[in-house]
mmCIF file of the C-alpha atoms, coordinates in Angstrom:
data_MODEL
# 
_entry.id   MODEL 
# 
loop_
_atom_site.group_PDB 
_atom_site.id 
_atom_site.type_symbol 
_atom_site.label_atom_id 
_atom_site.label_alt_id 
_atom_site.label_comp_id 
_atom_site.label_asym_id 
_atom_site.label_entity_id 
_atom_site.label_seq_id 
_atom_site.pdbx_PDB_ins_code 
_atom_site.Cartn_x 
_atom_site.Cartn_y 
_atom_site.Cartn_z 
_atom_site.occupancy 
_atom_site.B_iso_or_equiv 
_atom_site.pdbx_formal_charge 
_atom_site.auth_seq_id 
_atom_site.auth_comp_id 
_atom_site.auth_asym_id 
_atom_site.auth_atom_id 
_atom_site.pdbx_PDB_model_num 
ATOM 1   C CA . MET A 1 1   ? -22.639 -0.388  14.206  1.00 0.00 ? 1   MET A CA 1 
ATOM 2   C CA . VAL A 1 2   ? -22.334 -1.969  17.642  1.00 0.00 ? 2   VAL A CA 1 
ATOM 3   C CA . GLU A 1 3   ? -19.440 -0.501  19.029  1.00 0.00 ? 3   GLU A CA 1 
ATOM 4   C CA . LEU A 1 4   ? -16.820 2.505   18.565  1.00 0.00 ? 4   LEU A CA 1 
ATOM 5   C CA . ARG A 1 5   ? -13.804 2.842   20.843  1.00 0.00 ? 5   ARG A CA 1 
ATOM 6   C CA . PRO A 1 6   ? -10.273 3.898   20.625  1.00 0.00 ? 6   PRO A CA 1 
ATOM 7   C CA . SER A 1 7   ? -7.671  0.914   20.169  1.00 0.00 ? 7   SER A CA 1 
ATOM 8   C CA . GLY A 1 8   ? -4.688  2.755   21.018  1.00 0.00 ? 8   GLY A CA 1 
ATOM 9   C CA . GLY A 1 9   ? -2.054  3.738   18.705  1.00 0.00 ? 9   GLY A CA 1 
ATOM 10  C CA . GLY A 1 10  ? -4.236  6.737   17.108  1.00 0.00 ? 10  GLY A CA 1 
ATOM 11  C CA . ARG A 1 11  ? -6.587  4.054   15.889  1.00 0.00 ? 11  ARG A CA 1 
ATOM 12  C CA . GLN A 1 12  ? -10.415 3.142   16.334  1.00 0.00 ? 12  GLN A CA 1 
ATOM 13  C CA . ARG A 1 13  ? -12.022 0.172   16.737  1.00 0.00 ? 13  ARG A CA 1 
ATOM 14  C CA . LEU A 1 14  ? -15.334 -0.084  14.874  1.00 0.00 ? 14  LEU A CA 1 
ATOM 15  C CA . VAL A 1 15  ? -17.654 -3.347  15.385  1.00 0.00 ? 15  VAL A CA 1 
ATOM 16  C CA . PHE A 1 16  ? -20.490 -4.132  12.607  1.00 0.00 ? 16  PHE A CA 1 
ATOM 17  C CA . HIS A 1 17  ? -22.936 -6.842  12.581  1.00 0.00 ? 17  HIS A CA 1 
ATOM 18  C CA . ALA A 1 18  ? -23.320 -7.202  8.996   1.00 0.00 ? 18  ALA A CA 1 
ATOM 19  C CA . PRO A 1 19  ? -24.573 -10.033 6.390   1.00 0.00 ? 19  PRO A CA 1 
ATOM 20  C CA . THR A 1 20  ? -21.697 -12.067 4.785   1.00 0.00 ? 20  THR A CA 1 
ATOM 21  C CA . ARG A 1 21  ? -23.041 -11.454 1.348   1.00 0.00 ? 21  ARG A CA 1 
ATOM 22  C CA . GLY A 1 22  ? -22.784 -7.826  1.941   1.00 0.00 ? 22  GLY A CA 1 
ATOM 23  C CA . LEU A 1 23  ? -18.984 -8.087  2.583   1.00 0.00 ? 23  LEU A CA 1 
ATOM 24  C CA . ILE A 1 24  ? -17.949 -9.925  -0.734  1.00 0.00 ? 24  ILE A CA 1 
ATOM 25  C CA . GLY A 1 25  ? -15.651 -7.311  -2.420  1.00 0.00 ? 25  GLY A CA 1 
ATOM 26  C CA . TYR A 1 26  ? -15.590 -4.903  0.607   1.00 0.00 ? 26  TYR A CA 1 
ATOM 27  C CA . GLN A 1 27  ? -12.178 -5.198  1.663   1.00 0.00 ? 27  GLN A CA 1 
ATOM 28  C CA . SER A 1 28  ? -10.453 -3.810  -1.530  1.00 0.00 ? 28  SER A CA 1 
ATOM 29  C CA . GLU A 1 29  ? -12.865 -0.881  -1.281  1.00 0.00 ? 29  GLU A CA 1 
ATOM 30  C CA . LEU A 1 30  ? -11.939 -0.411  2.511   1.00 0.00 ? 30  LEU A CA 1 
ATOM 31  C CA . LEU A 1 31  ? -8.351  -0.312  1.892   1.00 0.00 ? 31  LEU A CA 1 
ATOM 32  C CA . THR A 1 32  ? -8.924  2.255   -1.068  1.00 0.00 ? 32  THR A CA 1 
ATOM 33  C CA . ASP A 1 33  ? -10.834 4.317   1.464   1.00 0.00 ? 33  ASP A CA 1 
ATOM 34  C CA . THR A 1 34  ? -8.531  4.373   4.108   1.00 0.00 ? 34  THR A CA 1 
ATOM 35  C CA . ARG A 1 35  ? -5.275  4.324   1.700   1.00 0.00 ? 35  ARG A CA 1 
ATOM 36  C CA . GLY A 1 36  ? -4.444  0.966   3.039   1.00 0.00 ? 36  GLY A CA 1 
ATOM 37  C CA . THR A 1 37  ? -4.105  1.583   6.776   1.00 0.00 ? 37  THR A CA 1 
ATOM 38  C CA . ALA A 1 38  ? -7.250  -0.234  7.878   1.00 0.00 ? 38  ALA A CA 1 
ATOM 39  C CA . ILE A 1 39  ? -7.128  -3.909  9.240   1.00 0.00 ? 39  ILE A CA 1 
ATOM 40  C CA . MET A 1 40  ? -10.363 -5.857  8.675   1.00 0.00 ? 40  MET A CA 1 
ATOM 41  C CA . ASN A 1 41  ? -11.390 -9.097  10.780  1.00 0.00 ? 41  ASN A CA 1 
ATOM 42  C CA . ARG A 1 42  ? -14.378 -11.288 10.223  1.00 0.00 ? 42  ARG A CA 1 
ATOM 43  C CA . LEU A 1 43  ? -16.164 -13.363 12.671  1.00 0.00 ? 43  LEU A CA 1 
ATOM 44  C CA . PHE A 1 44  ? -19.453 -15.453 12.393  1.00 0.00 ? 44  PHE A CA 1 
ATOM 45  C CA . HIS A 1 45  ? -21.968 -14.114 14.754  1.00 0.00 ? 45  HIS A CA 1 
ATOM 46  C CA . SER A 1 46  ? -25.345 -15.753 14.085  1.00 0.00 ? 46  SER A CA 1 
ATOM 47  C CA . TYR A 1 47  ? -27.792 -16.593 11.523  1.00 0.00 ? 47  TYR A CA 1 
ATOM 48  C CA . GLN A 1 48  ? -30.531 -13.958 10.907  1.00 0.00 ? 48  GLN A CA 1 
ATOM 49  C CA . ALA A 1 49  ? -33.138 -13.478 8.708   1.00 0.00 ? 49  ALA A CA 1 
ATOM 50  C CA . TYR A 1 50  ? -33.138 -12.030 5.149   1.00 0.00 ? 50  TYR A CA 1 
ATOM 51  C CA . LYS A 1 51  ? -32.782 -8.149  5.569   1.00 0.00 ? 51  LYS A CA 1 
ATOM 52  C CA . GLY A 1 52  ? -33.438 -7.258  1.857   1.00 0.00 ? 52  GLY A CA 1 
ATOM 53  C CA . PRO A 1 53  ? -31.348 -6.385  -1.260  1.00 0.00 ? 53  PRO A CA 1 
ATOM 54  C CA . LEU A 1 54  ? -27.929 -5.056  -0.899  1.00 0.00 ? 54  LEU A CA 1 
ATOM 55  C CA . ALA A 1 55  ? -27.123 -1.705  -2.435  1.00 0.00 ? 55  ALA A CA 1 
ATOM 56  C CA . GLY A 1 56  ? -25.466 -2.312  -5.883  1.00 0.00 ? 56  GLY A CA 1 
ATOM 57  C CA . ARG A 1 57  ? -23.701 -0.524  -8.413  1.00 0.00 ? 57  ARG A CA 1 
ATOM 58  C CA . ASN A 1 58  ? -24.994 2.631   -9.675  1.00 0.00 ? 58  ASN A CA 1 
ATOM 59  C CA . THR A 1 59  ? -23.029 3.109   -13.153 1.00 0.00 ? 59  THR A CA 1 
ATOM 60  C CA . GLY A 1 60  ? -23.133 1.170   -16.245 1.00 0.00 ? 60  GLY A CA 1 
ATOM 61  C CA . VAL A 1 61  ? -20.559 -0.498  -18.144 1.00 0.00 ? 61  VAL A CA 1 
ATOM 62  C CA . LEU A 1 62  ? -18.685 -0.190  -21.418 1.00 0.00 ? 62  LEU A CA 1 
ATOM 63  C CA . ILE A 1 63  ? -19.340 -3.224  -23.713 1.00 0.00 ? 63  ILE A CA 1 
ATOM 64  C CA . SER A 1 64  ? -17.119 -4.483  -26.762 1.00 0.00 ? 64  SER A CA 1 
ATOM 65  C CA . ASN A 1 65  ? -19.235 -4.188  -30.038 1.00 0.00 ? 65  ASN A CA 1 
ATOM 66  C CA . ASP A 1 66  ? -16.893 -6.282  -31.867 1.00 0.00 ? 66  ASP A CA 1 
ATOM 67  C CA . SER A 1 67  ? -14.303 -9.006  -31.516 1.00 0.00 ? 67  SER A CA 1 
ATOM 68  C CA . GLY A 1 68  ? -10.533 -8.354  -31.964 1.00 0.00 ? 68  GLY A CA 1 
ATOM 69  C CA . GLU A 1 69  ? -7.764  -7.197  -30.108 1.00 0.00 ? 69  GLU A CA 1 
ATOM 70  C CA . SER A 1 70  ? -8.148  -3.794  -28.236 1.00 0.00 ? 70  SER A CA 1 
ATOM 71  C CA . VAL A 1 71  ? -6.056  -1.048  -29.477 1.00 0.00 ? 71  VAL A CA 1 
ATOM 72  C CA . ALA A 1 72  ? -4.671  1.578   -27.597 1.00 0.00 ? 72  ALA A CA 1 
ATOM 73  C CA . PHE A 1 73  ? -5.253  4.456   -29.944 1.00 0.00 ? 73  PHE A CA 1 
ATOM 74  C CA . ALA A 1 74  ? -9.272  3.707   -29.525 1.00 0.00 ? 74  ALA A CA 1 
ATOM 75  C CA . MET A 1 75  ? -9.130  3.242   -25.482 1.00 0.00 ? 75  MET A CA 1 
ATOM 76  C CA . PHE A 1 76  ? -7.258  6.677   -25.220 1.00 0.00 ? 76  PHE A CA 1 
ATOM 77  C CA . HIS A 1 77  ? -10.493 8.080   -26.973 1.00 0.00 ? 77  HIS A CA 1 
ATOM 78  C CA . LEU A 1 78  ? -12.762 6.241   -24.874 1.00 0.00 ? 78  LEU A CA 1 
ATOM 79  C CA . GLU A 1 79  ? -11.091 7.439   -21.613 1.00 0.00 ? 79  GLU A CA 1 
ATOM 80  C CA . ASP A 1 80  ? -13.514 10.252  -21.170 1.00 0.00 ? 80  ASP A CA 1 
ATOM 81  C CA . ARG A 1 81  ? -16.519 7.719   -21.363 1.00 0.00 ? 81  ARG A CA 1 
ATOM 82  C CA . GLY A 1 82  ? -15.194 5.994   -18.388 1.00 0.00 ? 82  GLY A CA 1 
ATOM 83  C CA . PRO A 1 83  ? -12.177 3.805   -16.872 1.00 0.00 ? 83  PRO A CA 1 
ATOM 84  C CA . MET A 1 84  ? -11.018 0.908   -18.402 1.00 0.00 ? 84  MET A CA 1 
ATOM 85  C CA . ILE A 1 85  ? -10.726 -2.546  -17.050 1.00 0.00 ? 85  ILE A CA 1 
ATOM 86  C CA . ILE A 1 86  ? -8.582  -4.149  -19.867 1.00 0.00 ? 86  ILE A CA 1 
ATOM 87  C CA . ASP A 1 87  ? -5.026  -3.496  -21.386 1.00 0.00 ? 87  ASP A CA 1 
ATOM 88  C CA . PRO A 1 88  ? -4.379  -2.508  -24.724 1.00 0.00 ? 88  PRO A CA 1 
ATOM 89  C CA . GLY A 1 89  ? -3.696  -5.544  -26.816 1.00 0.00 ? 89  GLY A CA 1 
ATOM 90  C CA . VAL A 1 90  ? -6.182  -7.832  -24.994 1.00 0.00 ? 90  VAL A CA 1 
ATOM 91  C CA . LYS A 1 91  ? -8.200  -9.926  -27.164 1.00 0.00 ? 91  LYS A CA 1 
ATOM 92  C CA . VAL A 1 92  ? -11.983 -8.860  -26.666 1.00 0.00 ? 92  VAL A CA 1 
ATOM 93  C CA . TYR A 1 93  ? -15.467 -10.436 -28.058 1.00 0.00 ? 93  TYR A CA 1 
ATOM 94  C CA . GLU A 1 94  ? -18.783 -8.954  -28.556 1.00 0.00 ? 94  GLU A CA 1 
ATOM 95  C CA . GLY A 1 95  ? -20.480 -8.582  -25.312 1.00 0.00 ? 95  GLY A CA 1 
ATOM 96  C CA . MET A 1 96  ? -17.427 -8.300  -22.991 1.00 0.00 ? 96  MET A CA 1 
ATOM 97  C CA . ILE A 1 97  ? -17.167 -5.725  -20.195 1.00 0.00 ? 97  ILE A CA 1 
ATOM 98  C CA . ILE A 1 98  ? -14.289 -3.334  -21.256 1.00 0.00 ? 98  ILE A CA 1 
ATOM 99  C CA . GLY A 1 99  ? -14.828 -0.892  -19.049 1.00 0.00 ? 99  GLY A CA 1 
ATOM 100 C CA . ILE A 1 100 ? -16.972 1.406   -16.474 1.00 0.00 ? 100 ILE A CA 1 
ATOM 101 C CA . HIS A 1 101 ? -19.332 3.789   -17.804 1.00 0.00 ? 101 HIS A CA 1 
ATOM 102 C CA . THR A 1 102 ? -19.360 7.402   -16.057 1.00 0.00 ? 102 THR A CA 1 
ATOM 103 C CA . ARG A 1 103 ? -23.401 7.174   -16.577 1.00 0.00 ? 103 ARG A CA 1 
ATOM 104 C CA . GLU A 1 104 ? -26.203 5.010   -15.089 1.00 0.00 ? 104 GLU A CA 1 
ATOM 105 C CA . ASN A 1 105 ? -26.619 3.094   -18.752 1.00 0.00 ? 105 ASN A CA 1 
ATOM 106 C CA . ASP A 1 106 ? -24.467 0.747   -20.647 1.00 0.00 ? 106 ASP A CA 1 
ATOM 107 C CA . LEU A 1 107 ? -22.567 1.719   -23.607 1.00 0.00 ? 107 LEU A CA 1 
ATOM 108 C CA . GLU A 1 108 ? -21.563 -0.384  -26.613 1.00 0.00 ? 108 GLU A CA 1 
ATOM 109 C CA . VAL A 1 109 ? -18.310 1.168   -27.749 1.00 0.00 ? 109 VAL A CA 1 
ATOM 110 C CA . ASN A 1 110 ? -15.375 -0.165  -30.524 1.00 0.00 ? 110 ASN A CA 1 
ATOM 111 C CA . VAL A 1 111 ? -12.310 -0.618  -28.848 1.00 0.00 ? 111 VAL A CA 1 
ATOM 112 C CA . LEU A 1 112 ? -10.767 -2.097  -31.862 1.00 0.00 ? 112 LEU A CA 1 
ATOM 113 C CA . LYS A 1 113 ? -10.740 1.123   -33.901 1.00 0.00 ? 113 LYS A CA 1 
ATOM 114 C CA . GLY A 1 114 ? -6.952  2.034   -34.964 1.00 0.00 ? 114 GLY A CA 1 
ATOM 115 C CA . LYS A 1 115 ? -5.619  5.234   -36.221 1.00 0.00 ? 115 LYS A CA 1 
ATOM 116 C CA . LYS A 1 116 ? -6.113  5.874   -40.038 1.00 0.00 ? 116 LYS A CA 1 
ATOM 117 C CA . LEU A 1 117 ? -2.838  5.709   -41.627 1.00 0.00 ? 117 LEU A CA 1 
ATOM 118 C CA . THR A 1 118 ? -1.994  7.720   -45.022 1.00 0.00 ? 118 THR A CA 1 
ATOM 119 C CA . ASN A 1 119 ? 1.021   8.307   -47.178 1.00 0.00 ? 119 ASN A CA 1 
ATOM 120 C CA . MET A 1 120 ? 0.930   11.967  -45.868 1.00 0.00 ? 120 MET A CA 1 
ATOM 121 C CA . ARG A 1 121 ? 3.313   12.846  -43.032 1.00 0.00 ? 121 ARG A CA 1 
ATOM 122 C CA . ALA A 1 122 ? 2.544   15.474  -40.539 1.00 0.00 ? 122 ALA A CA 1 
ATOM 123 C CA . SER A 1 123 ? 5.440   18.224  -39.913 1.00 0.00 ? 123 SER A CA 1 
ATOM 124 C CA . GLY A 1 124 ? 4.881   17.531  -36.058 1.00 0.00 ? 124 GLY A CA 1 
ATOM 125 C CA . LYS A 1 125 ? 5.439   14.231  -34.284 1.00 0.00 ? 125 LYS A CA 1 
ATOM 126 C CA . ASP A 1 126 ? 2.911   12.057  -33.242 1.00 0.00 ? 126 ASP A CA 1 
ATOM 127 C CA . GLU A 1 127 ? 2.630   12.032  -29.544 1.00 0.00 ? 127 GLU A CA 1 
ATOM 128 C CA . ALA A 1 128 ? 3.162   8.768   -27.706 1.00 0.00 ? 128 ALA A CA 1 
ATOM 129 C CA . ILE A 1 129 ? -0.253  7.659   -26.152 1.00 0.00 ? 129 ILE A CA 1 
ATOM 130 C CA . LYS A 1 130 ? -0.766  7.726   -22.343 1.00 0.00 ? 130 LYS A CA 1 
ATOM 131 C CA . LEU A 1 131 ? -3.328  5.814   -20.907 1.00 0.00 ? 131 LEU A CA 1 
ATOM 132 C CA . THR A 1 132 ? -4.725  5.646   -17.410 1.00 0.00 ? 132 THR A CA 1 
ATOM 133 C CA . PRO A 1 133 ? -3.760  2.489   -16.006 1.00 0.00 ? 133 PRO A CA 1 
ATOM 134 C CA . PRO A 1 134 ? -7.016  0.024   -15.875 1.00 0.00 ? 134 PRO A CA 1 
ATOM 135 C CA . ILE A 1 135 ? -8.859  -1.066  -12.729 1.00 0.00 ? 135 ILE A CA 1 
ATOM 136 C CA . ARG A 1 136 ? -7.653  -4.649  -12.013 1.00 0.00 ? 136 ARG A CA 1 
ATOM 137 C CA . MET A 1 137 ? -10.583 -6.741  -11.012 1.00 0.00 ? 137 MET A CA 1 
ATOM 138 C CA . THR A 1 138 ? -9.918  -9.588  -8.627  1.00 0.00 ? 138 THR A CA 1 
ATOM 139 C CA . LEU A 1 139 ? -12.319 -12.339 -8.284  1.00 0.00 ? 139 LEU A CA 1 
ATOM 140 C CA . ASP A 1 140 ? -13.667 -10.816 -4.776  1.00 0.00 ? 140 ASP A CA 1 
ATOM 141 C CA . ARG A 1 141 ? -14.119 -7.414  -6.554  1.00 0.00 ? 141 ARG A CA 1 
ATOM 142 C CA . ALA A 1 142 ? -15.630 -8.829  -9.725  1.00 0.00 ? 142 ALA A CA 1 
ATOM 143 C CA . LEU A 1 143 ? -18.053 -11.027 -7.792  1.00 0.00 ? 143 LEU A CA 1 
ATOM 144 C CA . SER A 1 144 ? -19.149 -8.024  -5.593  1.00 0.00 ? 144 SER A CA 1 
ATOM 145 C CA . TRP A 1 145 ? -19.296 -6.060  -8.709  1.00 0.00 ? 145 TRP A CA 1 
ATOM 146 C CA . ILE A 1 146 ? -21.571 -7.525  -11.406 1.00 0.00 ? 146 ILE A CA 1 
ATOM 147 C CA . GLN A 1 147 ? -25.247 -7.085  -11.893 1.00 0.00 ? 147 GLN A CA 1 
ATOM 148 C CA . ASP A 1 148 ? -28.029 -9.802  -12.371 1.00 0.00 ? 148 ASP A CA 1 
ATOM 149 C CA . ASP A 1 149 ? -27.551 -9.477  -16.238 1.00 0.00 ? 149 ASP A CA 1 
ATOM 150 C CA . GLU A 1 150 ? -23.582 -10.083 -16.237 1.00 0.00 ? 150 GLU A CA 1 
ATOM 151 C CA . LEU A 1 151 ? -21.247 -12.783 -15.622 1.00 0.00 ? 151 LEU A CA 1 
ATOM 152 C CA . VAL A 1 152 ? -17.443 -13.370 -14.764 1.00 0.00 ? 152 VAL A CA 1 
ATOM 153 C CA . GLU A 1 153 ? -15.563 -15.735 -16.501 1.00 0.00 ? 153 GLU A CA 1 
ATOM 154 C CA . VAL A 1 154 ? -12.574 -17.221 -14.541 1.00 0.00 ? 154 VAL A CA 1 
ATOM 155 C CA . THR A 1 155 ? -9.465  -18.777 -16.486 1.00 0.00 ? 155 THR A CA 1 
ATOM 156 C CA . PRO A 1 156 ? -6.072  -19.887 -15.201 1.00 0.00 ? 156 PRO A CA 1 
ATOM 157 C CA . LYS A 1 157 ? -4.851  -16.911 -16.524 1.00 0.00 ? 157 LYS A CA 1 
ATOM 158 C CA . THR A 1 158 ? -7.431  -13.980 -16.660 1.00 0.00 ? 158 THR A CA 1 
ATOM 159 C CA . ILE A 1 159 ? -10.613 -12.705 -14.864 1.00 0.00 ? 159 ILE A CA 1 
ATOM 160 C CA . ARG A 1 160 ? -12.982 -11.304 -17.423 1.00 0.00 ? 160 ARG A CA 1 
ATOM 161 C CA . LEU A 1 161 ? -16.548 -9.883  -17.469 1.00 0.00 ? 161 LEU A CA 1 
ATOM 162 C CA . ARG A 1 162 ? -19.275 -10.010 -19.825 1.00 0.00 ? 162 ARG A CA 1 
ATOM 163 C CA . LYS A 1 163 ? -22.840 -9.679  -20.330 1.00 0.00 ? 163 LYS A CA 1 
ATOM 164 C CA . ARG A 1 164 ? -25.220 -12.707 -19.975 1.00 0.00 ? 164 ARG A CA 1 
ATOM 165 C CA . TYR A 1 165 ? -26.558 -12.143 -23.324 1.00 0.00 ? 165 TYR A CA 1 
ATOM 166 C CA . LEU A 1 166 ? -23.536 -11.319 -25.870 1.00 0.00 ? 166 LEU A CA 1 
ATOM 167 C CA . ASP A 1 167 ? -25.928 -10.495 -28.630 1.00 0.00 ? 167 ASP A CA 1 
ATOM 168 C CA . PRO A 1 168 ? -27.170 -6.622  -28.368 1.00 0.00 ? 168 PRO A CA 1 
ATOM 169 C CA . ALA A 1 169 ? -30.506 -7.723  -29.848 1.00 0.00 ? 169 ALA A CA 1 
ATOM 170 C CA . GLU A 1 170 ? -30.906 -10.338 -27.262 1.00 0.00 ? 170 GLU A CA 1 
ATOM 171 C CA . ARG A 1 171 ? -30.019 -7.765  -24.312 1.00 0.00 ? 171 ARG A CA 1 
ATOM 172 C CA . ARG A 1 172 ? -32.567 -5.167  -25.788 1.00 0.00 ? 172 ARG A CA 1 
ATOM 173 C CA . LEU A 1 173 ? -35.402 -7.818  -25.574 1.00 0.00 ? 173 LEU A CA 1 
ATOM 174 C CA . PRO A 1 174 ? -37.995 -8.255  -22.636 1.00 0.00 ? 174 PRO A CA 1 
ATOM 175 C CA . VAL A 1 175 ? -36.882 -10.763 -20.280 1.00 0.00 ? 175 VAL A CA 1 
ATOM 176 C CA . TYR A 1 176 ? -39.820 -13.264 -21.317 1.00 0.00 ? 176 TYR A CA 1 
ATOM 177 C CA . TYR A 1 177 ? -38.461 -13.323 -24.953 1.00 0.00 ? 177 TYR A CA 1 
ATOM 178 C CA . ARG A 1 178 ? -34.776 -14.122 -24.158 1.00 0.00 ? 178 ARG A CA 1 
ATOM 179 C CA . PRO A 1 179 ? -33.594 -17.604 -24.739 1.00 0.00 ? 179 PRO A CA 1 
ATOM 180 C CA . LEU A 1 180 ? -33.161 -19.859 -21.480 1.00 0.00 ? 180 LEU A CA 1 
ATOM 181 C CA . THR A 1 181 ? -29.836 -20.676 -22.313 1.00 0.00 ? 181 THR A CA 1 
ATOM 182 C CA . ALA A 1 182 ? -26.805 -18.145 -22.029 1.00 0.00 ? 182 ALA A CA 1 
# 
């Protein structure tokens, strides 16, 4: 931080010198932290020497273990594992990132598992499943959020996240045994 001074109207003006690569995806985080009241302006200051790696994400991801269409029933039962980044009814494939794990490790989950249907009817009524709205990934946020072993897929209609190696056996291999193509 280079400067901190009042800006009028109960606002503060903070001036930082930060690398541009550190600002990718930060605006959405800043707006979340300040409840939408912050104003961010960027201006090039100078070229600088490399200062080292930036802090990254400290949580793992939830990965789909099969291909198909995501089911609300399965997503409801996975919500305690972490927030989702997809809606129910979205086509997923093996290796696709579908949510954020609450712990540091990556977890493969089945988001396709539907409710078991039988001929027996319960005396009570089934409650409607209410899901927490998914976290929306913009291109800026997705690029700042991914790790080295993850990729962002951009199509005209969607932005998807996936693991570099879709096969779980390849993801567990040491780096020097992995195939060169992904």
